[in-house]
C-alpha positions in Angstrom: 13.9 -43.2 -17.3 10.8 -45.3 -17.3 7.3 -43.9 -17.6 6.4 -45.2 -14.1 9.2 -43.2 -12.5 8.1 -40.1 -14.3 4.5 -40.5 -13.2 5.5 -41.0 -9.6 7.6 -37.9 -9.6 4.8 -35.8 -11.1 2.4 -37.1 -8.5 4.8 -36.4 -5.7 5.3 -32.8 -6.8 1.6 -32.0 -7.2 0.0 -30.4 -4.2 -3.5 -31.6 -3.4 -6.1 -28.9 -2.7 -7.1 -30.4 0.7 -3.4 -30.3 1.9 -2.9 -26.6 1.1 -4.2 -24.3 3.9 -5.6 -21.0 3.0 -3.6 -18.0 4.1 -5.3 -15.6 6.5 -5.7 -11.9 5.5 -4.3 -10.8 8.9 -0.8 -11.5 10.1 -0.2 -13.9 12.9 0.3 -12.2 16.3 3.9 -11.2 16.9 4.8 -11.3 13.2 7.3 -8.7 11.7 6.1 -6.8 8.7 7.7 -4.0 6.6 5.6 -0.9 6.0 6.5 1.3 3.0 6.7 5.0 3.7 8.3 6.3 0.5 5.1 7.9 -0.9 5.1 10.4 2.1 7.8 12.4 0.2 4.9 14.0 -1.6 3.6 15.5 1.6 4.9 18.9 2.7 8.2 18.6 4.5 7.0 19.8 7.9 4.2 17.2 8.0 6.1 14.1 6.9 6.9 12.5 10.3 3.4 13.2 11.6 1.9 11.7 8.4 4.1 8.6 8.7 2.9 7.9 12.3 -0.7 8.2 11.1 0.0 6.0 8.1 1.5 3.2 10.3 -1.6 3.4 12.4 -3.9 3.2 9.4 -1.9 0.4 7.8 -2.2 -1.7 11.0 -6.0 -0.9 11.2 -6.5 -2.2 7.7 -4.3 -5.2 8.1 -5.9 -6.5 11.4 -9.4 -4.9 11.0 -9.4 -3.3 14.4 -10.2 0.2 15.7 -7.6 0.6 18.4 -3.9 0.6 17.6 -1.3 1.3 20.2 2.1 2.6 18.9 5.0 2.0 21.3 7.2 4.8 22.4 10.3 3.3 20.7 8.5 3.1 17.4 7.3 6.7 17.7 10.8 7.8 18.5 12.1 5.8 15.6 9.7 7.5 13.2 10.7 11.0 14.5 14.4 10.2 14.9 15.5 12.0 11.8 13.3 15.0 12.3 10.0 15.9 10.6 11.6 16.7 7.2 13.7 13.6 6.4 11.9 10.4 7.4 12.5 6.7 6.7 11.6 5.1 3.3 10.3 2.0 5.1 10.2 0.6 8.6 9.9 -2.9 10.0 7.5 -3.3 12.8 6.3 -6.1 15.1 2.6 -6.3 16.0 0.8 -8.2 18.7 -3.0 -8.8 18.4 -5.2 -8.9 21.4 -8.3 -10.9 20.5 -10.3 -10.1 23.7 -10.2 -6.3 23.4 -9.8 -6.1 19.6 -6.6 -4.0 19.7 -3.1 -4.2 18.3 0.2 -3.0 19.9 2.9 -2.1 17.4 6.6 -1.7 18.1 10.1 -2.2 16.7 11.3 -5.8 16.0 12.9 -7.3 19.1 11.1 -4.9 21.4 9.2 -6.5 24.3 5.6 -5.7 23.7 3.0 -6.3 26.4 -0.7 -5.8 26.2 -1.9 -4.4 29.4 
């Protein structure tokens, strides 16, 4: 292999700084994310499902930097489905961000979410 071919391959694989776009801290509207809930097993058993609902709300507040988070009925029922004592280890959610009112609606993936 000649030296010119090697240099061309190296230049082709290098990513120039102006081409790489910086990633945003918040997720794009409608993206699906996985929220870990395994640490909630340290909470007393009768408070676990309630704590997982409040943690999902706090997680979305931190991620999107908003004050108002609306949790859908299906997501709430999914978190409470196994009772208050044995909850999920992690849950996948879909969030839609409303820029005008600075709020986020969160639901299960595939669920039709509408901001009203």
